[in-house]
C-alpha positions as a Markdown table, in Angstrom:
| # | Residue | x | y | z |
|---|---|---|---|---|
| 1 | Met | 26.0 | -12.5 | -58.5 |
| 2 | Arg | 24.4 | -15.9 | -58.4 |
| 3 | Glu | 26.7 | -18.9 | -57.8 |
| 4 | Asn | 25.8 | -20.3 | -61.2 |
| 5 | Cys | 27.0 | -17.1 | -63.0 |
| 6 | Asp | 30.5 | -16.2 | -63.9 |
| 7 | Pro | 32.2 | -13.4 | -62.0 |
| 8 | Ile | 32.0 | -9.9 | -63.5 |
| 9 | Ser | 35.1 | -9.4 | -65.7 |
| 10 | Ile | 37.2 | -6.4 | -64.9 |
| 11 | Glu | 40.1 | -5.6 | -67.2 |
| 12 | Asn | 43.5 | -6.3 | -65.6 |
| 13 | Phe | 41.9 | -7.8 | -62.5 |
| 14 | Glu | 41.2 | -11.4 | -61.4 |
| 15 | Cys | 38.3 | -12.5 | -59.1 |
| 16 | Val | 40.0 | -14.2 | -56.2 |
| 17 | Thr | 36.9 | -15.1 | -54.3 |
| 18 | Arg | 33.2 | -14.2 | -54.2 |
| 19 | Gln | 30.1 | -15.2 | -52.3 |
| 20 | Asn | 26.5 | -14.9 | -53.4 |
| 21 | Asn | 24.2 | -12.9 | -51.2 |
| 22 | Arg | 21.4 | -15.5 | -51.1 |
| 23 | Ser | 22.7 | -18.7 | -52.6 |
| 24 | Asp | 19.4 | -20.5 | -52.1 |
| 25 | Ser | 17.4 | -18.2 | -54.4 |
| 26 | Glu | 17.4 | -18.2 | -58.2 |
| 27 | Thr | 15.2 | -15.1 | -58.1 |
| 28 | Asn | 17.5 | -13.1 | -55.9 |
| 29 | Thr | 18.3 | -9.7 | -57.5 |
| 30 | Ala | 20.9 | -8.8 | -54.9 |
| 31 | Gly | 24.5 | -9.3 | -55.6 |
| 32 | Gly | 27.0 | -10.4 | -53.0 |
| 33 | Val | 30.6 | -9.7 | -52.1 |
| 34 | Ala | 33.8 | -10.3 | -54.0 |
| 35 | Ile | 37.6 | -9.7 | -53.8 |
| 36 | Tyr | 39.5 | -8.8 | -56.9 |
| 37 | Arg | 43.3 | -8.6 | -57.3 |
| 38 | Asn | 45.0 | -6.2 | -59.7 |
| 39 | Leu | 47.1 | -8.4 | -62.0 |
| 40 | Ser | 49.9 | -5.9 | -62.2 |
| 41 | Ser | 50.3 | -5.8 | -58.4 |
| 42 | Thr | 53.2 | -7.4 | -56.6 |
| 43 | Ser | 50.9 | -9.7 | -54.5 |
| 44 | Thr | 49.3 | -13.0 | -54.5 |
| 45 | Ala | 45.9 | -14.0 | -53.1 |
| 46 | Lys | 44.2 | -17.3 | -52.3 |
| 47 | Ile | 40.7 | -18.2 | -51.2 |
| 48 | Leu | 40.2 | -18.9 | -47.5 |
| 49 | Lys | 37.2 | -21.1 | -46.9 |
| 50 | Val | 34.5 | -19.7 | -44.6 |
| 51 | Asp | 32.9 | -22.5 | -42.6 |
| 52 | Leu | 29.5 | -21.5 | -41.1 |
| 53 | Ser | 27.5 | -23.8 | -38.8 |
| 54 | Asp | 24.1 | -22.9 | -40.3 |
| 55 | Thr | 25.0 | -21.4 | -43.7 |
| 56 | Thr | 21.5 | -21.0 | -45.2 |
| 57 | Arg | 20.0 | -19.3 | -42.1 |
| 58 | Leu | 23.0 | -17.0 | -41.6 |
| 59 | Ile | 23.1 | -15.9 | -45.2 |
| 60 | Arg | 19.3 | -15.4 | -45.4 |
| 61 | Asn | 19.1 | -13.6 | -42.0 |
| 62 | Thr | 22.4 | -11.9 | -41.7 |
| 63 | Gly | 24.7 | -11.5 | -44.7 |
| 64 | Val | 27.8 | -12.9 | -46.3 |
| 65 | Val | 31.5 | -12.9 | -45.9 |
| 66 | Cys | 34.3 | -14.0 | -48.3 |
| 67 | Leu | 38.0 | -14.1 | -47.2 |
| 68 | Ala | 41.3 | -14.1 | -49.0 |
| 69 | Glu | 44.9 | -14.5 | -47.8 |
| 70 | Val | 46.9 | -11.8 | -49.4 |
| 71 | Thr | 50.7 | -11.8 | -49.6 |
| 72 | Cys | 52.3 | -8.6 | -50.6 |
| 73 | Phe | 55.9 | -8.5 | -51.9 |
| 74 | Thr | 58.0 | -5.3 | -51.6 |
| 75 | Ala | 61.7 | -4.6 | -52.3 |
| 76 | Asp | 62.4 | -5.0 | -48.5 |
| 77 | Thr | 59.9 | -7.4 | -47.1 |
| 78 | Thr | 57.0 | -9.7 | -47.6 |
| 79 | Phe | 53.9 | -9.5 | -45.5 |
| 80 | Lys | 50.7 | -11.4 | -45.3 |
| 81 | Met | 47.1 | -10.4 | -44.3 |
| 82 | Val | 43.6 | -11.7 | -44.3 |
| 83 | Leu | 41.3 | -9.5 | -46.4 |
| 84 | Gly | 37.5 | -9.9 | -46.0 |
| 85 | Ala | 34.6 | -8.6 | -48.0 |
| 86 | Val | 31.4 | -8.3 | -45.9 |
| 87 | Tyr | 27.8 | -7.6 | -46.6 |
| 88 | Ile | 25.3 | -7.4 | -43.7 |
| 89 | His | 21.6 | -7.2 | -44.4 |
| 90 | Pro | 19.9 | -4.0 | -43.1 |
| 91 | Gly | 18.1 | -4.8 | -39.9 |
| 92 | Ala | 20.2 | -8.0 | -39.1 |
| 93 | Ser | 20.5 | -8.5 | -35.4 |
| 94 | Ile | 23.8 | -7.7 | -33.6 |
| 95 | Ser | 23.6 | -11.3 | -32.3 |
| 96 | Asn | 23.5 | -12.8 | -35.9 |
| 97 | Asn | 26.3 | -10.3 | -37.0 |
| 98 | Ser | 28.5 | -11.6 | -34.1 |
| 99 | Val | 27.9 | -15.2 | -35.0 |
| 100 | Leu | 28.6 | -14.6 | -38.7 |
| 101 | Leu | 31.8 | -12.7 | -38.1 |
| 102 | His | 33.0 | -15.0 | -35.3 |
| 103 | Gln | 32.5 | -18.1 | -37.3 |
| 104 | Ala | 34.2 | -16.6 | -40.4 |
| 105 | Leu | 37.2 | -15.3 | -38.5 |
| 106 | Phe | 37.5 | -18.1 | -36.0 |
| 107 | Pro | 40.6 | -19.8 | -37.5 |
| 108 | Tyr | 42.5 | -16.5 | -37.5 |
| 109 | Val | 41.8 | -15.4 | -34.0 |
| 110 | Tyr | 43.6 | -17.1 | -31.1 |
| 111 | Asn | 41.7 | -18.3 | -28.1 |
| 112 | Ser | 43.3 | -21.3 | -26.5 |
| 113 | Gln | 40.0 | -22.4 | -25.0 |
| 114 | Tyr | 38.5 | -23.0 | -28.5 |
| 115 | Val | 41.3 | -23.7 | -30.9 |
| 116 | His | 42.3 | -27.4 | -31.3 |
| 117 | Pro | 46.0 | -27.9 | -30.3 |
| 118 | Ile | 47.0 | -29.2 | -33.7 |
| 119 | Met | 45.5 | -26.2 | -35.5 |
| 120 | Glu | 48.1 | -23.6 | -36.5 |
| 121 | Val | 47.0 | -20.1 | -35.7 |
| 122 | Asp | 49.1 | -17.1 | -36.6 |
| 123 | Thr | 47.9 | -14.3 | -34.4 |
| 124 | Asp | 50.3 | -11.8 | -36.0 |
| 125 | Val | 48.5 | -11.8 | -39.3 |
| 126 | Pro | 46.4 | -8.7 | -39.6 |
| 127 | Ile | 42.8 | -8.9 | -40.6 |
| 128 | Leu | 41.1 | -6.2 | -42.7 |
| 129 | Leu | 37.3 | -6.3 | -43.1 |
| 130 | Cys | 35.7 | -4.1 | -45.7 |
| 131 | Gly | 32.2 | -3.8 | -46.9 |
| 132 | Asp | 28.7 | -2.8 | -46.1 |
| 133 | Phe | 27.9 | -3.5 | -42.5 |
| 134 | Asn | 24.5 | -1.8 | -42.5 |
| 135 | Thr | 24.7 | -1.0 | -38.8 |
| 136 | Asn | 25.5 | 1.8 | -36.5 |
| 137 | Leu | 27.8 | 0.3 | -33.9 |
| 138 | Lys | 27.6 | 3.4 | -31.8 |
| 139 | Asn | 23.8 | 2.9 | -31.4 |
| 140 | Asp | 23.6 | -0.9 | -31.6 |
């Protein structure tokens, strides 16, 4: 899934957000990650920007993350969550994995030492990360 290509069309779904696996390569045959929403669901989804300090290096050496804020509506309640799609390259270091995930999720995790006082952080919003982490956390 190169950035200059349209997202794959899936009947009755919309592509909410996607991230190319190696955006600096026109010859890349690998895909990336994407989040799709079922059009008949009682939910909304919007893109959450992922700010990385060294995007090219992290994507090339570690992997990619895309995030969406999903709001679900039921008869009784409305709830919000952050949904993430993750791909980690095989053999990527735990250190790089930590940097990638920390930077991607930074705005959604409260730590008063690092969050600017004017930044709103809702620590009650659950975060669900799905994907291919290509690591054995038990061994690494």
